[in-house]
C-alpha positions, 0 to 999 in steps of 0.5 A, spaced: 138 501 150 133 501 156 137 505 161 138 503 168 135 508 173 140 509 179 138 512 185 144 514 190 144 515 197 150 516 202 153 510 206 157 512 212 163 508 213 165 504 220 171 508 220 168 514 220 172 517 214 169 522 210 167 518 204 161 516 201 158 511 196 152 511 191 147 505 194 143 504 188 138 499 185 137 497 178 130 498 175 129 496 168 124 501 164 121 495 160 118 492 167 123 488 169 124 483 163 131 486 161 138 483 163 140 484 170 147 485 171 150 481 177 156 484 180 160 480 185 158 484 191 161 481 197 157 480 204 162 486 207 159 491 201 152 489 202 153 490 210 155 497 208 149 498 203 154 498 197 152 495 190 159 493 188 163 492 182 168 487 181 172 490 175 176 485 173 178 488 166 184 492 164 183 499 165 187 503 160 185 510 161 181 514 166 179 522 166 175 527 169 171 532 165 174 539 166 168 542 164 164 538 169 168 534 174 162 530 176 163 527 170 168 522 169 170 516 164 174 510 164 176 506 158 178 498 158 181 493 154 175 489 153 169 493 154 170 500 151 168 506 155 164 507 161 162 514 164 160 516 171 155 522 173 157 522 180 165 524 180 167 517 179 164 513 185 159 509 180 160 507 173 155 505 167 158 502 160 157 506 154 158 502 148 153 503 143 156 503 136 163 502 139 165 495 136 172 495 138 173 491 144 176 496 148 180 503 148 187 504 149 186 512 151 181 517 151 180 524 152 174 529 154 173 536 150 175 541 156 169 545 154 164 540 153 164 534 157 159 530 152 164 530 147 169 524 148 175 521 143 177 514 144 183 510 141 179 503 140 183 497 139 183 490 140 187 490 147 193 486 143 200 488 142 202 489 135 205 482 134 198 479 136 194 484 133 198 483 126 194 476 126 188 479 125 188 483 119 180 485 119 181 488 126 177 494 128 181 499 131 181 506 130 179 513 133 172 513 136 168 520 137 161 521 141 158 528 142 152 525 147 156 523 153 157 516 150 150 514 148 152 513 141 159 512 138 162 512 131 169 511 128 171 517 125 178 514 122 181 507 122 188 507 125 192 502 130 193 502 137 196 497 141 198 495 148 204 500 151 209 500 157 205 506 160 198 509 160 200 515 158 195 519 153 194 518 146 190 525 145 191 532 146 186 538 146 189 544 144 186 548 149 191 552 152 192 558 147 184 560 148 184 566 152 176 566 153 174 559 153 167 558 150 162 552 151 161 548 145 167 552 141 170 547 136 178 545 138 183 542 134 186 536 137 191 531 136 192 524 136 198 519 137 197 513 132 201 506 132 201 506 125 201 513 122 204 517 127 202 524 129 195 525 127 191 532 127 184 534 127 181 541 126 174 540 127 174 537 134 175 530 132 171 529 126 176 528 121 184 527 121 190 528 117 197 526 118 202 531 121 209 531 120 211 527 126 211 520 123 214 516 130 209 511 131 212 509 138 208 515 142 206 513 148 204 520 152 203 527 149 200 533 152 200 541 150 205 545 154 201 549 159 204 556 157 207 555 150 201 556 145 201 550 140 207 546 143 206 539 144 211 534 148 211 527 146 214 521 149 216 516 145 221 510 145 226 514 142 226 520 147 222 526 149 220 531 143 218 538 142 213 539 136 210 546 134 208 548 127 211 542 124 218 543 127 220 537 131 226 537 136 229 532 141 229 535 148 230 532 155 237 533 156 240 529 162 235 523 161 238 516 162 232 513 158 226 514 155 220 517 159 215 512 160 210 517 161 210 524 164 206 530 167 205 537 167 201 542 170 198 548 169 199 550 176 207 549 175 207 550 167 215 550 167 215 543 171 215 536 167 216 530 171 218 524 167 217 516 169 223 513 167 222 505 169 228 503 173 231 510 173 225 512 178 223 520 176 226 526 173 224 533 174 225 539 169 224 546 171 225 549 164 219 545 160 222 539 159 229 541 155 233 539 161 232 534 167 235 534 174 239 527 176 233 522 177 230 520 183 232 513 184 227 512 190 233 509 194 230 506 199 232 498 199 224 496 198 224 500 192 230 498 189 227 495 183 221 500 182 219 500 175 216 507 175 211 507 169 205 512 170 206 519 173 200 525 174 200 532 177 194 536 180 192 541 175 191 546 180 197 544 185 203 542 181 207 540 187 202 534 188 204 528 184 202 521 183 206 515 181 205 508 179 210 502 178 209 496 174 210 491 180 206 486 183 203 489 189 206 496 189 200 501 191 200 508 188 205 513 191 204 521 192 208 527 193 206 533 196 213 537 194 214 536 187 217 529 187 222 531 192 219 526 197 214 520 196 209 517 201 206 510 201 198 511 202 197 510 210 191 506 208 188 502 202 181 500 202 180 501 210 173 498 209 175 491 207 171 491 200 177 489 195 179 483 198 185 483 194 187 490 192 190 487 186 196 492 184 200 489 178 200 493 172 201 500 169 195 504 171 192 511 170 191 516 174 185 522 174 187 528 178 181 532 179 180 538 175 179 543 181 180 540 187 188 538 189 186 533 194 182 528 189 184 523 185 182 517 181 186 511 180 185 503 179 188 497 182 189 493 175 190 486 176 183 486 180 181 493 176 177 496 182 177 503 181 179 507 187 179 514 190 183 519 194 180 525 197 186 526 202 191 527 196 193 520 196 194 518 204 187 514 203 184 510 198 177 508 198 173 503 193 170 507 188 168 502 183 160 501 184 157 498 177 164 497 174 163 490 172 168 485 168 168 478 171 168 474 164 164 468 167 165 461 163 161 456 167 157 455 173 155 450 177 148 450 179 148 446 186 142 448 189 137 453 188 141 458 192 148 455 191 152 457 185 159 456 183 162 461 178 168 460 174 171 466 171 177 468 166 183 470 170 180 470 177 178 463 179 172 461 183 167 465 186 161 462 190 154 465 192 149 461 197 144 466 196 142 466 189 147 471 187 146 477 192 153 476 195 159 472 193 165 470 196 172 468 193 173 460 193 180 458 195 184 454 190 191 454 188 193 457 181 196 452 176 202 454 172 201 461 176 194 462 173 187 462 175 183 462 168 177 457 168 175 453 162 170 449 165 166 446 171 163 439 173 160 437 180 156 431 183 155 430 190 161 433 194 166 432 188 168 438 184 172 438 178 175 445 174 179 446 168 184 451 171 191 455 168 193 459 163 188 462 157 190 456 152 193 450 156 190 448 163 191 443 168 185 440 172 184 440 180 179 436 184 175 437 190 172 431 194 169 436 200 164 440 196 170 446 194 173 446 201 179 444 198 182 442 192 188 438 189 191 438 182 191 432 178 199 431 176 201 431 169 194 433 166 194 438 161 189 440 155 184 446 154 179 442 158 173 445 155 169 439 156 168 436 163 162 432 166 161 427 171 156 421 169 149 422 171 148 415 174 155 412 175 159 414 181 166 417 180 166 416 172 168 423 170 170 425 163 175 431 162 177 432 155 181 427 152 182 423 159 177 419 163 177 417 171 173 412 174 174 414 181 172 422 181 179 424 179 184 421 183 187 417 177 186 418 170 187 414 163 188 418 156 182 416 151 184 416 144 179 422 142 178 428 146 170 428 148 166 434 146 159 432 149 155 427 153 148 425 152 144 427 158 143 419 160 151 419 160 151 413 155 154 416 149 160 420 148 161 425 142 168 427 139 170 430 133 176 427 128 179 431 123 178 429 116 182 434 112 182 442 112 175 443 111 171 437 114 171 432 120 167 426 122 163 426 128 165 420 132 161 416 138 162 412 144 157 407 147 163 404 152 165 410 156 170 412 151 174 405 150 172 405 143 169 410 138 166 409 131 164 414 126 157 417 126 156 422 121 161 426 116 161 434 117 162 439 112 166 444 117 173 443 120 174 441 127 177 448 129 171 451 127 167 448 133 166 452 139 161 448 143 157 442 142 151 439 146 147 433 146 140 434 148 134 430 151 131 431 144 136 426 140 139 432 137 146 435 137 147 442 137 154 445 135 156 452 136 161 454 130 164 460 126 159 459 121 153 459 125 149 453 129 149 446 126 143 441 128 144 434 127 138 430 127 136 423 124 144 422 122 143 429 118 147 435 119 144 442 117 146 449 118 142 454 121 145 462 120 142 468 118 137 465 114 134 462 120 134 469 125 142 468 127 143 475 124 150 477 121 154 481 126 157 488 124 162 485 120 158 480 117 161 474 120 157 468 123 161 466 129 157 463 135 161 462 141 157 458 146 150 455 146 146 452 152 139 449 153 134 449 158 134 441 161 127 442 163 125 445 157 130 443 151 126 446 146 129 453 149 136 454 147 140 460 147 146 462 143 152 467 144 156 471 139 163 473 138 167 476 132 174 474 134 179 478 130 174 483 128 171 486 134 165 485 138 159 480 137 152 482 136 150 479 143 145 473 144 140 470 141 134 465 143 130 459 140 124 456 142 124 450 137 131 447 139 135 451 134 131 451 128 129 458 128 132 464 132 131 471 135 135 476 137 134 477 145 139 483 147 133 487 150 136 492 154 143 490 152 143 493 146 148 492 140 155 491 140 157 485 146 161 479 145 158 473 149 163 468 151 158 463 155 151 462 156 148 458 162 141 456 164 139 454 171 136 447 172 132 450 178 128 456 175 130 457 168 134 463 169 139 465 163 146 467 165 151 471 160 158 471 161 161 477 158 167 482 158 162 487 161 160 482 167 155 477 168 148 478 166 142 474 168 135 474 165 129 472 169 125 468 165 119 469 170 118 476 167 118 473 160 112 471 158 114 466 152 119 463 156 115 462 162 109 458 158 114 454 155 117 452 161 111 451 164 108 446 159 115 442 159 112 437 154 119 438 149 114 440 143 111 447 145 114 453 140 112 459 144 
């Protein structure tokens, strides 16, 4: 993987606060021919010289390295592990060899910041994960700071009620810590219970504690070998193979807990709606919970709590409640204070406090802590013990682009999973969020279409969506009533004004009124004269249907040897071919014949031996040039992006600086400059074809017959 070179400088805040961000430029070592990350940098960020980072993925763990606090790591449910080399101000993904989607928890060896363990999982709860028997979940280990990972034990991890730690290094018993010493380490598995490693995480054995509902664990700071375990069944003490239930006085099980070496007998327990309880005898008994009595917090659901390792009186808590910011206490939980300011610079737009979220108190400075605004998932940092929180997430990107409207060489509208529409008018230098209503409370985009001032967008939940239309270029949108579908295909007819296709619906007045078709449209010919749809034949086959009368009737065109559910995307190209992305590879239909193109033609099998192609796109100015993105649904991460220079007959891997182990959910090509955009859980990437010789020549010839 080609490394980006980050050049950091400090930027002064307009508020005068003593805080700075790195301002960096990305320089690709191979001369600029790699994929460039496109963060949703706002104009406000650009004014302050901040590169930005949209986040937009669910952060499950966050930690400073004890041996070097300039190093920090975070893990995400859909994009593995990220590392910061500047104290948590900027971030870079570290996913080579990490084939699970993401990590539920992580832990850094307290003696070596390059040794990290991560609980790789698919980001599901136990019920959903059970639908995928081949899921890639287990304990990952890196010994080089995340540059390479390997799975050292297959085991299960799932979403949980809090972001407590699932690892604990046995550091506290050491009298003379020595760099590179191998420590024993413990792990809480959701399928095996408590696991132990005596060689720093290389190999694992089951311990005697078999409870699989552990959601937080830590070694007691002053009782050598004693582990505290928070489970759905209560708080436990585990030592030398003996287990005892503790936590007398707790009215409910702890969602998470906090202990500090600076106050080793004090244990803070987050108790959901019961607030916070405190123990002064190492967790054996607790005082009556502090039910934060203010009326505003009467339903505060406290899920996450953390204490400074150098000042046990400084504690942070987070509630799983919409809009609730992190709270801090400077007196051991006797009183709790809201922050005086979150994002005083106005960088976050919406702060996005929604879900259970982790804290990372600094190992040596009691005033510093990292946190995350899960919901928008921006990393924030305090340098004044929680009074003020600032944006600290440059480089951390996760906006999963599903479609782009290329409205002009400078103006584009991006549609994202979960996060609606964002517009750029300067070719991706800066972005602003477009105002659009949620449908069924959600803003996940499935597809976009536009002509003139008319824009259509599929919007709503992850499965069923509604449809919204704008007739003023995106200034305002209206929901089309009573329309529900997945809406993976949207298209305006290229020459007939107002004719709009949306899955199984058609409108002749740009979305003001609708009629249902007999089949769901999957593709339209470039001239708009032919519609393509799939009809199920049986469990193993289907029929490609065509319509030449705007969907009034469909007729069979060709029998296909794969079922409808195997199809991910279909394209009709100007070369009289149809390209279909499927779970088996790419099918290419020409002259009434369908042929499968797969690993035998360059579409290499992924890490799991699967062949799913999730998305496909051709360059409208050079249709021989095709890109395809890979996915390994239910297994783990796919093997990235492939290109064809002969309209899908032969393929080459084109990951370039992305390396291996990335799922591509969408690929789009600009008709204006031929640049290629990828939508991934690591954010949006762009490939500038002017820097890639064979792409440039192919587009310059523009004769549809060149194979570079």
